[in-house]
N, C-alpha and C positions, 0 to 999 in steps of 0.2 A: 491719622498716623499713630504710631506706637510711641509712647514716651517711656524711656527706661527708668526714670526716677522723678519724683515730684520735686526734689531739691536741685534738679539739674538746671543750671543757668544757661546752657547752650540753646540757642534758638532752635525750634522744632526742625526746620529744614536743614540744619547743620548737625543734628544728632546722628551718630553713625548708624543706629538701627533704622532710622527713617531714611537715611541715604541708601541703605541696603534695600529697603522696601521699594523705594523709587527706582533704583537700578534694575531690580529683578522684574519690574513691571514695565520698564521702558521698552519701546518697540525694538530698538536695535540690540540692547544689552540682554534682553531675555532670550535671544537666539542661543546664547551659550548654555542655557538650561533646557533646551528642547530635548525630546527623546532622541536617542542616538540616530535613528533612521532619518528623522526630520532635520537634525543637525547636519548630517552628512549631505542630505539633499540640498540644504541651504548653501553649504560650502561649494557643492558641485555647481549650483546655479550661479553663484558669485564668480567662481572660476571660469565657467563657460561664458559669462558676460564679458569678463576681461579678455578672455581668449579671442572672442569674436571681435571686440574692439581693437585688439592688437593684430588681428589677421591681416589687414592691409599692410601693416609694417612688415609682418612676416612674409607676405607675398613680394614685397619690394626687396627683401633680403634673399629669399629662396623661392623659386617658382614651384608651386605645388604640382604642376604637370611633369616637371623633370626631376625634382628632388622632394618627393612627398614626405619622407621621414625627417629631412632637415626642416621643412616647413612646419610639420607637426611639432618638432622640438622647439622651434622659435616661438610658435603660437603658445605652446605650453609654458614657456618661460614667461611670456607676457601675462598669461592668465595667473600663473603662480605668484609673480611679483605683485599683481593687482590684488590677489587674495591675501597676501601678507598684511597689507595695510589695514583692512577691517579687523583681522585677527589681533594685530597689535593694539588697535583701539579698544577692542574688547578686553584684552589683557590689562591695559592701562586702567580702564574704568573699574573692573573687578578688583584689581590690585590696590587701587586707591581705597575702595570701601573695606577691603580686607585689612589694610594697614590701620584705618581709622577704628575698626572694631577691635583689632588686636592690641591697640595701644592703650596703656593705662592712663595717659594724659591726652586730652583732646584740645586742640587749638581751635578757636572759633572767633568770629567777628561779631561784635554786638550790633554795630550799625554801619560799618565800613572798614576798609583796609587799614585805617589808621588807629583803630582801637581794638586790636586783637587781644584775646585773653586765653588763658589755659585753664582747663578744668580737669581735676583728677577724678576718675571714675571710682565709685565705691566698689569694694571687692566683689559684692554680689553681682553688680552690673557687668563688671569685667569678666567674671566667670561665665555669665550667660552669653556675653558677646563672643568670648573665645570658643564656647561650644558651637555657636552659630558658624563661626569661621571654620571650625574643624569638620562639621557635618554638612554645611551648605556651600561654603565658598571655596574651600580647598579642592573639592572634586571638580568644580568649574575651572579653577585655575590649572589643575592638572590636565584637564581636557584641552584647554586652550594651549598650554605649553606643548602637549603632545601633537596638537594640530600644527603648531608653528614648526616643530621639529620635522613633522611629516612633509610640510610644504618645502622646507629647506632641503630635505632628502630628495624630493621630486625635482627641485631645481638643480641640484647637483647631478642627479641622474640624467636630466635633459642636457645639461652642459656636457657631461661625459659622452653621451651618445652623439651629440652634435660634433664634439671633438673627434670622435672615432670616425664618423662619416665624412669628415673633411679630408 
């Protein structure tokens, strides 16, 4: 792992730079940094999985034989609600690392919850961390926020269409 400073008392696994490296390499969290087409494909697969899981519920509400568009809207709502959960989890993880890198003071635990300490980053480390936030993490956060807004838009559209068709 990368150590920001030799005088840093923060344990390696709690250093913000190391947390960033772990996050961007983690199976789930690295999805947010995929190429655009791969990212959209992953979102589509997750949405499709939740829509399929929700289809029996949608069938019990609207019969696909008699009310195809209502069934599609209800299944889409289930898929979209299911898709919001992993996107929120991604936002939470990336937001936590962003906050730790952006902060001038780092809270850490030496050996457990009962002995927390605070360490103030040297200016050089803080400047490096903030550059990392600006060029690596903010684009990911923007992508995730736009994704969340898009899902909410699709949900509202589905509810609107469902309301019109009733």
